[in-house]
C-alpha positions as CSV (number, residue, x, y, z in Angstrom):
1,M,3.9,-16.5,-11.7
2,E,1.4,-14.1,-13.2
3,I,-2.1,-13.8,-11.9
4,R,-5.0,-12.5,-14.0
5,I,-8.3,-11.5,-12.8
6,Q,-11.2,-10.8,-15.3
7,D,-14.5,-9.1,-14.4
8,L,-14.5,-10.5,-10.9
9,V,-17.7,-9.9,-8.9
10,R,-18.5,-10.6,-5.2
11,T,-21.8,-9.4,-3.7
12,Y,-23.0,-9.7,-0.1
13,S,-26.4,-9.2,1.3
14,S,-26.6,-6.9,4.4
15,E,-29.9,-5.7,6.0
16,G,-31.8,-6.4,2.8
17,K,-29.3,-4.5,0.6
18,Q,-26.9,-5.9,-2.0
19,I,-23.3,-4.7,-1.5
20,K,-20.7,-5.2,-4.1
21,A,-17.5,-6.1,-2.3
22,L,-15.9,-6.6,-5.8
23,D,-17.4,-4.6,-8.6
24,H,-16.2,-6.1,-11.9
25,V,-12.5,-6.1,-11.1
26,D,-9.9,-6.5,-14.0
27,L,-6.4,-6.9,-12.8
28,T,-3.1,-8.4,-13.9
29,I,-0.5,-9.0,-11.2
30,P,2.9,-9.5,-12.9
31,A,5.2,-12.4,-12.0
32,N,8.0,-12.0,-9.4
33,R,6.9,-8.5,-8.2
34,I,5.6,-7.3,-4.8
35,F,2.1,-6.2,-5.6
36,T,0.1,-4.4,-2.9
37,L,-3.6,-4.0,-2.6
38,L,-4.1,-0.7,-0.6
39,G,-7.3,0.9,0.5
40,P,-9.6,1.8,3.4
41,S,-11.5,-0.7,5.4
42,G,-14.3,-2.3,3.4
43,C,-12.9,-1.4,0.0
44,G,-12.7,-5.1,-1.0
45,K,-9.0,-5.7,-0.8
46,T,-9.2,-8.7,1.6
47,T,-12.2,-10.2,-0.3
48,L,-10.1,-10.0,-3.5
49,L,-7.2,-11.8,-1.7
50,R,-9.4,-14.5,-0.4
51,C,-10.9,-15.1,-3.8
52,I,-7.4,-15.6,-5.3
53,V,-6.6,-18.1,-2.6
54,G,-9.9,-19.9,-2.9
55,L,-11.2,-19.2,0.6
56,E,-14.0,-17.1,-0.9
57,V,-16.2,-18.0,-3.9
58,P,-16.9,-15.0,-6.3
59,D,-20.3,-14.5,-8.0
60,G,-18.8,-14.0,-11.4
61,G,-15.6,-13.6,-13.4
62,E,-12.5,-15.6,-13.9
63,I,-9.1,-16.1,-12.0
64,Y,-6.0,-17.4,-13.7
65,I,-2.8,-18.4,-11.8
66,G,-0.2,-18.6,-14.5
67,D,-1.9,-20.3,-17.4
68,E,-4.3,-22.3,-15.2
69,L,-7.9,-21.2,-14.9
70,V,-8.7,-21.8,-11.2
71,W,-12.1,-20.2,-11.0
72,S,-14.8,-19.6,-13.5
73,K,-18.5,-19.6,-12.7
74,E,-19.4,-19.8,-16.4
75,K,-17.1,-22.8,-17.1
76,N,-18.0,-24.4,-13.7
77,I,-14.3,-24.5,-12.6
78,F,-13.2,-24.3,-9.0
79,V,-9.7,-25.4,-8.0
80,P,-9.6,-25.8,-4.2
81,P,-7.1,-23.8,-2.2
82,E,-4.7,-26.6,-1.5
83,R,-4.2,-27.3,-5.2
84,R,-3.5,-23.7,-6.3
85,G,0.1,-23.7,-5.2
86,L,-0.1,-20.7,-3.0
87,G,1.3,-19.7,0.4
88,M,-0.4,-17.3,2.8
89,V,0.5,-15.4,5.8
90,F,-2.6,-14.3,7.9
91,Q,-3.0,-11.2,10.1
92,T,-3.1,-13.4,13.2
93,Y,-0.2,-15.6,11.9
94,A,-2.4,-18.7,12.8
95,I,0.6,-20.4,14.5
96,W,-0.2,-23.6,16.5
97,P,0.5,-22.7,20.2
98,H,0.9,-26.4,21.2
99,M,3.7,-27.0,18.6
100,N,7.3,-25.9,18.5
101,V,8.9,-23.8,15.7
102,F,9.9,-26.9,13.7
103,D,6.5,-28.5,13.7
104,N,4.8,-25.3,12.9
105,V,6.9,-24.8,9.8
106,A,6.9,-28.5,8.9
107,Y,3.1,-28.8,9.1
108,P,2.3,-28.2,5.4
109,L,4.9,-30.8,4.3
110,Q,3.7,-33.3,6.9
111,T,0.2,-33.1,5.5
112,Q,1.6,-34.0,2.1
113,K,3.2,-37.2,3.7
114,M,6.7,-36.1,2.6
115,A,9.6,-38.2,3.8
116,K,11.0,-37.1,7.2
117,E,14.5,-36.4,6.0
118,E,13.2,-34.3,3.2
119,I,11.1,-32.3,5.6
120,R,14.1,-31.7,7.9
121,R,16.1,-30.5,5.0
122,K,13.4,-28.1,3.7
123,V,12.6,-26.7,7.2
124,A,16.3,-26.1,8.0
125,K,16.7,-24.3,4.7
126,V,13.7,-22.0,5.2
127,L,14.5,-21.3,8.9
128,D,18.0,-20.3,7.9
129,F,16.5,-18.0,5.3
130,V,14.2,-16.2,7.8
131,Q,17.1,-16.1,10.4
132,L,15.5,-18.5,12.9
133,S,18.1,-21.3,12.8
134,G,18.5,-22.7,16.3
135,Y,14.9,-22.0,17.2
136,E,13.6,-25.3,16.0
137,N,12.6,-26.6,19.5
138,R,11.4,-23.3,20.9
139,P,7.8,-23.3,21.9
140,A,5.7,-21.0,19.6
141,T,4.3,-19.2,22.6
142,K,7.8,-18.2,23.8
143,L,8.5,-16.2,20.7
144,S,8.3,-12.4,20.2
145,G,5.7,-10.9,17.8
146,G,8.4,-10.4,15.2
147,Q,9.7,-14.0,15.5
148,Q,6.2,-15.3,15.2
149,Q,5.7,-13.3,12.0
150,R,8.9,-14.9,10.6
151,V,7.6,-18.4,11.6
152,A,4.4,-17.7,9.7
153,L,6.5,-16.6,6.7
154,A,8.7,-19.7,6.9
155,R,5.6,-21.9,7.0
156,A,4.2,-20.2,3.9
157,L,7.5,-20.6,2.0
158,V,8.5,-24.1,3.0
159,A,6.2,-25.8,0.3
160,E,7.9,-23.6,-2.3
161,P,4.7,-21.8,-3.5
162,K,4.3,-20.1,-6.9
163,V,2.8,-17.1,-5.1
164,I,2.7,-15.9,-1.5
165,L,-0.1,-13.7,-0.2
166,F,-0.1,-11.5,2.9
167,D,-3.3,-10.3,4.7
168,E,-2.1,-7.3,6.9
169,P,0.6,-9.4,8.6
170,L,2.3,-6.5,10.5
171,S,-0.8,-4.9,12.0
172,N,-0.4,-6.7,15.4
173,L,3.2,-5.4,15.9
174,D,4.2,-2.3,17.7
175,A,5.4,0.7,15.7
176,K,9.2,0.1,16.0
177,L,8.9,-3.7,15.5
178,R,6.7,-3.1,12.5
179,E,9.2,-0.8,10.9
180,E,12.1,-3.4,11.5
181,T,10.0,-6.3,10.2
182,R,8.9,-4.4,7.2
183,K,12.5,-4.0,6.1
184,E,13.2,-7.7,6.7
185,L,10.2,-8.7,4.7
186,R,11.1,-6.5,1.8
187,S,14.6,-8.0,1.8
188,F,13.3,-11.5,2.0
189,L,10.8,-11.1,-0.9
190,T,13.3,-9.3,-3.1
191,E,15.8,-12.1,-2.6
192,L,13.2,-14.8,-3.3
193,Q,12.1,-13.3,-6.6
194,I,8.6,-14.6,-6.0
195,T,5.2,-13.1,-6.8
196,A,3.9,-11.6,-3.6
197,I,0.4,-10.0,-3.0
198,Y,0.2,-7.9,0.0
199,V,-3.0,-6.4,1.5
200,T,-2.8,-3.3,3.8
201,H,-4.6,-0.2,4.7
202,D,-1.2,1.3,5.9
203,R,0.2,3.7,3.2
204,V,3.7,3.6,4.7
205,E,3.8,-0.2,4.4
206,A,2.5,0.0,0.8
207,L,5.1,2.6,-0.1
208,A,8.0,0.8,1.6
209,L,7.4,-2.7,0.4
210,S,5.8,-2.6,-3.0
211,D,7.0,-2.7,-6.6
212,L,3.4,-1.8,-7.6
213,I,0.4,-0.5,-5.7
214,A,-3.2,-1.0,-6.6
215,V,-5.4,1.5,-4.7
216,M,-9.0,0.2,-4.1
217,R,-12.2,2.0,-3.3
218,S,-15.8,0.6,-3.1
219,G,-14.9,-2.7,-4.7
220,K,-13.0,-1.1,-7.7
221,I,-9.4,-0.6,-8.6
222,I,-8.9,3.2,-8.8
223,E,-5.2,3.3,-9.8
224,I,-2.2,1.0,-10.3
225,N,1.3,2.4,-10.5
226,E,4.7,2.4,-8.9
227,P,5.0,3.9,-5.3
228,K,6.8,7.1,-6.4
229,K,4.4,7.8,-9.2
230,I,1.3,7.3,-7.0
231,Y,2.8,9.4,-4.3
232,F,4.3,12.3,-6.3
233,N,1.9,12.5,-9.3
234,S,-1.2,10.5,-8.8
235,D,-4.0,10.4,-11.4
236,S,-6.8,10.5,-8.8
237,Q,-7.8,13.0,-6.2
238,F,-8.9,10.2,-3.9
239,V,-5.6,8.4,-4.3
240,A,-3.5,11.5,-3.8
241,D,-5.3,12.2,-0.5
242,F,-5.3,8.6,0.7
243,I,-1.7,7.8,-0.1
244,G,-0.3,10.6,2.0
245,R,-1.2,14.0,3.5
246,A,-2.1,16.3,0.8
247,N,-3.1,20.0,0.4
248,L,-5.8,20.1,-2.2
249,I,-6.6,23.6,-3.5
250,R,-9.5,24.3,-5.9
251,G,-9.0,26.6,-8.9
252,T,-9.0,26.9,-12.7
253,V,-6.4,26.2,-15.4
254,E,-5.5,29.7,-16.6
255,E,-2.5,29.0,-19.0
256,L,-0.9,26.0,-20.6
257,D,2.9,25.7,-20.9
258,G,4.1,22.2,-22.0
259,D,4.0,19.8,-19.1
260,H,3.0,22.6,-16.8
261,A,0.1,25.0,-16.4
262,V,-0.6,28.2,-14.6
263,F,-3.4,27.6,-12.1
264,A,-5.7,30.4,-10.8
265,S,-6.4,29.5,-7.2
266,E,-7.6,31.0,-4.0
267,I,-3.9,31.5,-2.8
268,G,-3.0,33.3,-6.1
269,P,-1.5,32.0,-9.4
270,V,0.4,28.7,-9.2
271,R,2.7,27.1,-11.7
272,A,2.3,23.2,-11.4
273,L,2.8,20.0,-13.3
274,N,-0.1,19.2,-15.6
275,S,0.6,15.6,-16.5
276,Q,-3.2,14.9,-16.9
277,Q,-3.3,17.6,-19.6
278,I,-6.3,19.4,-18.0
279,P,-7.5,21.8,-20.7
280,L,-7.6,25.6,-20.5
281,G,-10.5,27.0,-18.4
282,Q,-11.3,23.8,-16.6
283,E,-11.8,23.6,-12.9
284,A,-9.2,21.3,-11.0
285,F,-7.4,20.8,-7.8
286,L,-3.8,21.6,-7.0
287,C,-2.0,18.9,-4.9
288,V,0.9,20.1,-2.7
289,R,2.6,17.6,-0.2
290,P,3.4,19.1,3.2
291,E,7.1,18.2,2.9
292,F,7.5,20.3,-0.3
293,I,6.3,23.6,1.3
294,R,9.2,25.9,2.2
295,L,9.0,28.6,4.8
296,A,11.3,31.7,5.2
297,K,11.4,34.9,7.1
298,E,11.2,37.0,4.0
299,R,9.5,36.6,0.7
300,K,11.6,36.4,-2.5
301,E,10.4,37.3,-6.0
302,E,10.1,33.8,-7.5
303,Q,7.4,31.5,-8.8
304,N,4.9,30.1,-6.3
305,S,5.8,32.5,-3.5
306,Y,3.2,33.8,-1.1
307,S,2.8,35.7,2.2
308,G,1.4,33.6,5.0
309,K,1.0,33.3,8.8
310,V,1.9,30.4,11.2
311,E,-1.3,29.2,12.7
312,T,-0.1,26.1,14.6
313,L,3.2,24.3,15.3
314,I,3.2,20.9,16.9
315,F,6.5,19.2,17.9
316,I,6.6,15.5,16.9
317,G,10.3,14.8,17.5
318,E,11.9,14.6,14.1
319,A,9.9,17.7,12.9
320,F,7.2,20.2,13.6
321,E,3.8,19.7,12.0
322,G,2.5,23.1,11.1
323,E,-0.6,24.8,9.7
324,I,0.1,27.9,7.5
325,R,-2.7,30.4,6.5
326,I,-2.5,32.1,3.1
327,G,-5.6,34.3,3.0
328,E,-8.5,32.1,3.7
329,T,-6.6,28.9,2.9
330,L,-5.0,26.7,5.5
331,L,-2.1,24.5,4.4
332,T,-0.5,21.7,6.3
333,T,3.3,21.6,6.3
334,T,6.3,19.8,7.8
335,V,8.9,22.1,9.4
336,E,12.4,21.1,10.4
337,P,12.8,20.8,14.3
338,T,15.5,23.5,14.3
339,A,13.5,26.1,12.5
340,D,13.1,29.4,14.2
341,F,9.4,30.0,13.8
342,R,6.5,30.7,16.3
343,E,2.8,30.5,16.1
344,G,1.5,33.9,14.9
345,D,4.7,34.7,12.8
346,S,4.3,36.3,9.4
347,I,6.3,34.3,7.0
348,A,7.0,33.6,3.3
349,V,5.6,30.4,1.8
350,S,6.9,28.8,-1.4
351,F,7.0,25.5,-3.3
352,D,8.7,24.3,-6.5
353,P,6.5,24.0,-9.7
354,D,7.9,20.5,-10.2
355,H,6.7,19.5,-6.7
356,C,3.0,20.2,-7.1
357,F,0.6,18.8,-9.6
358,L,-3.0,19.3,-10.9
359,L,-5.8,16.8,-10.5
360,A,-9.1,16.8,-12.5
361,S,-12.0,17.8,-10.2
């Protein structure tokens, strides 16, 4: 089920000031895809989600779910949340502590006065899908965090919604359980072939779960694209820096060469991808991800090769996080744990022209 949002506005009053939580947002969420709204706290992503559900009333614009117009101030249309055909999983799961697993999952069907036998059939089917068969009589308070998250997912799915929405559902789990549950959730949603809208401020969640990511900032959509495109070749300096650790180096486009450009920077000339077609002579930023910076004992005569010095190395288990100085520029890099480098070492630094890109300043 496709969702279309047109010129959506939501404004709050705070300390005598008007704050636009949603600033004329236009957005199309394609059917049967996992679509993530990603951004820092206060960017408007949860407000947008709540407007789609109907828990928040916008100040202007229109919202379509499929072909149905569910909100329009101009046309005086407001379809209440229970009639929008949506399922939702909240950050706190909102599981009833006095109910067992069966009753928690069955609750949406019971409110519809559905026949008991049909309720049993549907609950059994969805519990089997989320791998909780046999837990029907278990008290909700006796479940682990990951199991509670699956109960919340089962309850959202049991009424067979057109669209399912998630408001940071993994934020209460510890790091290891969050990683395991993220894999399960991706598998569940892919198998369901359902439209899913996922809100998070966690870039790893967004990259791991999504078919498409919309990055938000100050109530606006900054960029929409597939995870790899956003990570490896973003169109925006803000997005490139937010979606992952990035070394951003200022300079000027010195030479054009097809999809690449030679960039005059403070570390020297750099050959890089120029997919934005930044013109000759214009100031820009070079973006290099830490994992693409190569270190060696001796410098080779090759493109994008420089002499540097190891400033810091911090062991984090699977790698070292390092800072490398080239002249006055400090670059962050990731170094394999077996590498034979020490702080203070003089080293060669290089990166592939296809693994760095230019951004308009």
